[in-house]
C-alpha positions, 0 to 999 in steps of 0.5 A, a space after each residue: 507478514 511485514 511491517 510498514 515502516 511508516 508506523 515507526 518513521 520517527 525511529 527510522 529517521 534516527 536509526 534505520 539499521 537499529 529499527 530493521 534489526 529490531 523488526 527482524 528480531 520481533 519475527 517480521 519477515 519483511 518491511 514496506 518502505 515509506 521513505 528511504 532516509 537518505 539511503 540509496 537502493 544498494 545501502 537499503 538492500 544490504 541492511 535488509 540482507 543483513 537482517 534476513 528481511 525482504 522488501 514487500 512493497 514501497 509507498 511512493 508518489 505517483 510522480 515517481 512512476 511517470 515520465 523519465 522517473 519511472 525507469 529510475 524507480 524500476 531500477 531502484 526497486 529491482 535492487 531492493 527486490 521489490 515487486 509492489 509499487 504502491 501510491 499512498 495518496 494523490 494530489 487534489 486534482 486527481 481525486 476531486 471528481 468522478 471524472 478525475 478518478 477515471 483519468 487517474 485510473 487510466 494513468 495507473 493502467 498505463 503504468 501497470 502495462 509499463 512495469 509488467 515486463 519487470 515483474 512489478 505491480 503498481 497499486 493504490 492504498 486508501 485513506 478515508 475519502 475513497 469511501 465518501 460518495 462523490 458525484 453519486 459514486 464511491 471513488 474506490 469503485 470508480 477507480 478499481 472498477 476501471 483499472 486493470 486486474 493487475 492494479 493492486 488494491 492495497 486495502 487499509 482496514 483501519 483507514 476504511 473503517 474511519 470512513 464507515 467502510 467495512 473491508 470484507 465487501 470490497 475484498 469480495 467485490 474485487 477478488 484477487 486485487 488485494 495482494 497486499 493489505 494493511 491490517 490496522 485495528 479500528 474500534 469506536 469504543 477504544 481508539 487504542 484497541 489492538 488487533 483482536 480487541 477491536 470491531 473488525 471481523 478478523 476471522 472472516 477477513 483472513 478467510 476472504 484474503 487467503 482464498 
């Protein structure tokens, strides 16, 4: 069970060592990075080790996973001890049509093959546009229906619900793909509802994820 550090990014900018110490004290076992706050991989690894935290993922741009940048990214994440290279959003030209999504899927397949020898996986994290029909299809299905099984489906429950998409059908449609999941509350009644106070069927969702 980990914390995505994007959720406390303001605090991370001011005092990353303090945040990691507090996160560990709360009982989290790991963190997922979304930015490195001016630190290199060895400095980050030292902070994690100091707090007995693991790195269970990082949110990075697609540009860091192609061409000459890929080798640097792999080396950086080897030092962090991280296996999951997750892209949290894409440029407009990669998502403006079903054809663009197919080409994006091809690029992810290529990256997946290149990082596999390093024990790493590339993946994609949703927002809302992936669940709005485009050219008669859902972008999420175009992408995950045309990527290798090794490409991770990092499902964000709250983001999907903002687009009217339930997590459970997609978790079941692509078994074994949701290796890391963002557990985010969603409630139409109360926008400030916490997990368990909202409308997401957590019991059924956890059962699907754990099986």
